N, C-alpha and C positions, 0 to 999 in steps of 0.2 A: 143312292150314296149308301156305303156300308159303314157302320159304327161297331167296332170290334168289342167282344166282350170281355170280362174281367179274366186275366192272364192266371193261369192253374198255377199255383206254388205247392201242391200236392197232390198225391195221387186220388185222395178221398174226395176231392172237390168235384162237384158236378160242374164240369165245363166241356161241352163239346162244340158249340157253335158259334155262329156268326149272329150279330145283331143287324138286323137289316131295316134300315130307315130313310126316310126323305130327309133332304136337308132341315126342313121345317120341324118334322118330329124328333130329328136330333136335338134342336134347340128348345123344345117344349114337350110337355106330357100331353099323349094323344088325346084328342077329343073323345067324350063318351059317346058323342053323335055316332061315330063309326062303329059302334058296337052291333047294331042291326045288320048293316051290310055286311061287316066282317063275319058274324055269325052265319049268314045265309051262304055266303061264299064259301066258308069252310064245310058245312053241312051238306053242300052239293056234292063233294068228292069224300067226305070222311064220315064214318059212321058215328063215331064217339066224338062229342064235342061238347064242351061245358063252358058257359060264358058268364062273366060277371052277373051278378043277381040271380042266378039259378040256386035252386035247393042244394045241389051236390057240389056246388062252387067251391065251397071252405075244402072239403075232402080232396078234390081234384089239384087244387093248387098247392096242398100241403108238401113241404119238403122233409126229409127223415129228421133234418136237423131241427129240433123243436126249441131252439134257443129263443127267448121271448122277443127278443129285438129283430128276430127274422120273419117277416111277416110280407110274403110276396104277394103281388097284386096283378097278375096278368089280366089283359082283357078278357082272354079265352084260353083254355088248355084242349088241344087237340091230340087224342091219343090214336096214334097210327098204327096201321098192320102191315104197311108196304112201303117201297120207294116211292111210288106214285102219289101216296097220300101226303108223304113227306114234301114232295114237290108241289101238291096243291097247296099245303098251309103255307109254304114259303110264298107262293104266288099271291095268295089272299091277304097274307101280311103285307107284302110289298105293294099291292095295289092300294091300300089304306094307309100307306105310309107309317107302318108301325114295325117295330122289331121283330124278330122272330128268333127264338132261342130253342137249343135242343135240351133234353131232359132225359137222362138215362137213370142213373143210381139215385137221383134227388138228393146228393149228401153236400150240396153247397154251403159254403159256411158265409154268405154274404147276400142280401137281398138281391143283388145284380143276377144271382143263380136262378132266381123265380121268375125272371123276366118280367118285372112290373112294367105295365103299360103296354105289352107285346103279346104276342102268341107263343105260349109254352108247347113246344112239340115234344110230346112224350113217346118215347121211342122203346119201351120196355116189351112191346111185343114183337120187335125184330130179333127173332130167336133162331134165325138160320144157322146151321154149322156143317160145314164140309171139310174134310181133311185129304190132302194128297198123300197118300202112304207112303210113296216112295222118299219124297222129300221132307215129309212131316209138316208140310206147310198148310195152316188152317185158315179158312175164311169163316169169320163169324159175324151176326148181325149186331148192330151197336145197341141193341136193347138187354144184352147180357149183364147180369151182374158178375162180380168177379167170381163168388161162388159158384154161380151156375156154369160159368165157362169153365172153372176147375174140374168140377164134377162131370160134365159132359166129356171133356178130354180125357179124364183118366179113366171113368167107366168103360167108354165106347172105343177109346183109341191108346190108352196107356201113356199119354202125352201129357205135357204140362207146358205153361208159359210163366216166365218170371212176373210175379207181383206181390202185391202184399197179402195179409190175412185176415181183412176185414171183408167178410163174405157178401155183404150187403152193397158196398163199394160199385158204382157203375163201371165196368170194365173198360168203356169207352174214354171215360176221364182219366182213369190209370193210364191207358196207352198213350193218350194224346199229352198227358202231363208228364211223362218219364215216370210213372211210379217205381218203386223199388221194392225189394221183399228178401226173403230167405234165399233166393236162388239167383240173385243179382250177381255175387261174387262169381257164380259159374257161368251165367248167360246174359248177363249185363242188366240193363234198365229195360223196362216194358217197352219203350219206344226204339231201342235197339233192334227188336225184332220185327218192327213194321216193315214189309214188303210192298205194302201199298194200301190204298183207300180209296172207297167210292164214296162219293159226297154230293149233295145238292148245292148248287151255288146260290148267288144272290139273285140270279133270274129263274130260280127254279129248275133249272137244267141239271141232269144226272151226269157226273164227271168222273173220271178215274184219276188218280194219281199215284204215281210209281218213278222208279229211276229214269223211264223212257219217257212217260206221259206226263205232262203238267209237273215237271221236276222240282220248280219252287214250292208248288203246294205239297208236294212230297216231303220236302224238307221242312216246311212248317209242320206237317203232322208228326214229324218226330220230335216233339217237345214243345210245340205251340200251345198246348193247351187250349185255354179259353180264346186264345188270339187267332185261331185256325180260322181262316175265312170261308166256311162252308159247314154244313151239317153233314157229319160222316152217317153213312147208313152201314157200311160194312167195312171190315178190317181184314188184311191178309197178313199173317204174321207167321215166323218161324216158330214152331213148337219143337219140343224136346221131349226124350224119353223120360217119363215120370220116374222120380226117386222111389224105390220101395222100400229101404229101410233107412232109419236116422238114427244115428248114435249123439247123444247129448251128453255135454258136460255144462252144468249149470253152478256158478261161482256168486256167492252174495257176500258184501262187505257194509261195514257201517258207514253210514253218510260222511264221515270225516275222514274216510279214504278215498272219495270220489275223485279228487286232484290227483293223487297218485296212481290211482287205477287209470284214468284217462291218459296221462303222460306215458305211462308203461304199455299200455293197450295199442296207443298210435304207434308208437317206436316199432311196434310187431306187426302192423298192419300190411306192409309191404310183402312181406312173406307168407301170411295169412291169406292174403287177398290173390294169390297166385291160385288159378283154377286146378292145378295139379292137385291140389290137397283136398278140394271138393268140400270146402267147408263155408259155413257161414257165422260171423261173429258180430256182435254189438252189444252196447251197454244202455240199459235204462235206467233212467231217474226219475222217479216221482216224488211227489209230496209226501214222502214216508218215512221210515226208518231205516231204510236199507237202499243200496244201490246194487242192481244184478248185473251181471256178466254171464250170459248165455252164449253158447257155442253149439255149432251142429256139424256133423260130419255126414254127407249124403252118399249112400252106397258104397261104403269104404271098405277097403280091405283090412286084415288085420295090421298091416305094415302102416296103412294111411291112420287107422284108429290109434296106433301106439304113437305116431309122431304129434296126432292132435292132441292126444291128452297130455304128452310131455310140454307141448307149445302152452297149452292151457294152465298147466301147473306151473310152468316157468312165470308166467305173466302173475298168477295169484300169490306164488311165493315171494317174488320180489315186491309186491305191494304190502303183503302181511296183513293178518288180522281177518282174512276171509274165511269161508267154509264151501266146500265144493262136493258135488255128488254128480253121478253118471247114471244114464238110463238110456234106454232104445224103443222107439216105438215106429210106427208107420207115417206116411206123409200126411194123410188125411187126419191123424191123432194130432199131429202137430198144428195144423191148420186150425183144428177146433180148439186146441188148447189157445194157440195165440189169439184166437178171436173169441176167448173169453168163456170157453165151455164151462170151466172149472168155477167161475164166479156167476154160472146162470145167464149170461149174457145170450149164449147161443145154445140149441138144442145139441144133444151129445149123438149127432148122426151125420154121415158124410154130406148126405143131401143138404144141410144147412149152410 
């Protein structure tokens, strides 16, 4: 019997997988007596396994989210290196009637992401990446963080996929959860680019899902997030030529202008969202003394930049009371800026 995982509501959530359990295990916490048998089963096929009670357990179970109320307690953490090891981990969990959960970026916001009472399958070593040069279709392992995927695609192939700017987030959770980012207005949501997935099902069998094979599973992969009933090991996605130059116009307003800014900005969104303008625009509001209205134009011609600046200025002038400035830089510069380089959150290098 399968018990589904927590639905993904944001690309930064760690949610890949399926929770696999017997009817009895779904109703009650797994008995600690399964630990010895479970550990032996996992170690027969997987090199790196940590179970409860071992000295390295606290480090192995830890999520990147260090919120004090998030204390995952999986029975075991299996760090896999291949699809065969994922299959073995699922079969061991199923044999003991406990849940099996996938972990990629480890950015889950709830305890369910930590697979308490089950086997957390750590996918971070699934790092394969190949690209079909003619079609720009990329095949990548489910262990990539978004930053790793961005870096490899750009430096090796001059390609990019739509997604956010937090480099440590697992790419798998972002794609399954329909993550968005700066290129969304050009290329859609991350899940829009999925052409297929390879996954391990509840029986530990390796399966493919695409438009022709297991189409229902393919449909679920395009937005199902943690509800996807399988552990994805590889994605096939449509990539795009990476932008080389970005022209930005950044406007800042006092907080009392937030309502007017949002109303004015929304009224212009249909026009600004047209891919012909090659732009990205959003509003950020934090618990601070200002409201930010940043916009970007990707590889824009002089004519496009002229339209872009005029449109941003039109919105800013209609709201009043703001200040705007323009600047240009590269794609990785923008990613590092968005991820917090200027605040010391991330290193000032593209590999970060």
